C-alpha positions in Angstrom: 3.7 -11.1 4.5 1.4 -13.5 6.3 -1.5 -13.0 8.8 -1.6 -14.7 12.2 -2.9 -17.9 10.7 -0.1 -18.2 8.2 -2.3 -17.1 5.2 -0.2 -15.2 2.6 -1.5 -11.6 2.3 0.4 -10.7 -0.9 2.2 -12.5 -3.6 5.9 -12.9 -3.5 6.4 -10.8 -6.6 6.7 -7.7 -4.5 10.1 -6.7 -3.2 8.8 -4.9 -0.1 5.4 -5.0 1.7 4.0 -2.7 4.4 0.7 -2.8 6.3 -1.6 0.2 5.8 -5.1 -0.6 7.1 -7.6 -3.4 6.9 -6.9 -5.3 3.7 -4.7 -2.6 2.2 -0.9 -3.1 1.9 1.7 -0.8 0.4 3.8 -2.8 -2.0 7.0 -2.1 -4.0 8.5 -3.3 -7.2 11.7 -1.7 -8.8 11.7 1.1 -6.2 8.2 2.3 -6.8 5.1 1.8 -4.6 1.5 1.0 -5.1 -1.5 -0.2 -3.0 -2.5 -3.8 -2.9 -5.9 -5.1 -1.6 -5.3 -8.5 -0.1 -9.1 -9.1 0.1 -9.5 -8.9 -3.7 -6.0 -10.0 -4.5 -5.4 -7.0 -6.8 -3.3 -3.8 -7.1 -5.8 -1.0 -6.6 -3.4 2.0 -6.9 -0.7 1.5 -9.6 2.9 0.8 -8.6 4.3 4.1 -9.8 4.7 6.3 -6.6 7.7 7.1 -4.5 5.8 6.2 -1.3 2.7 6.6 0.8 1.5 8.0 4.1 -1.7 6.8 5.6 -3.8 9.9 6.1 -0.6 12.0 6.3 0.5 10.2 9.4 -2.8 9.7 11.2 -2.8 7.0 13.9 -6.3 5.8 13.1 -7.9 4.3 10.0 -8.5 6.5 6.9 -10.2 6.3 3.5 -7.2 7.9 1.7 -3.5 8.0 1.5 -1.0 10.7 0.5 0.9 9.5 -2.5 4.4 10.9 -3.0 5.6 11.3 -6.6 8.5 13.4 -7.9 8.7 15.5 -4.8 5.0 16.2 -4.8 2.1 14.7 -2.9 -1.5 14.0 -3.8 -4.5 12.5 -2.0 -5.6 9.1 -3.3 -8.8 7.4 -2.2 -8.4 3.7 -1.4 
């Protein structure tokens, strides 16, 4: 995934990448998801979840995501 200037936002080691908010991307490896901060070039939420919802589907920016894991959800601060 690249920004509008062509700068790479996340390394190619991820099999899927989605945009959450600001510098935060949801990334997957081997069918599991985590949160990657492109500003610090680091995984900030481990790649162990089944998926994420930004603020449970909010259409505006948020400071947390809902992390789905084994048919349960928990709030995770980003």
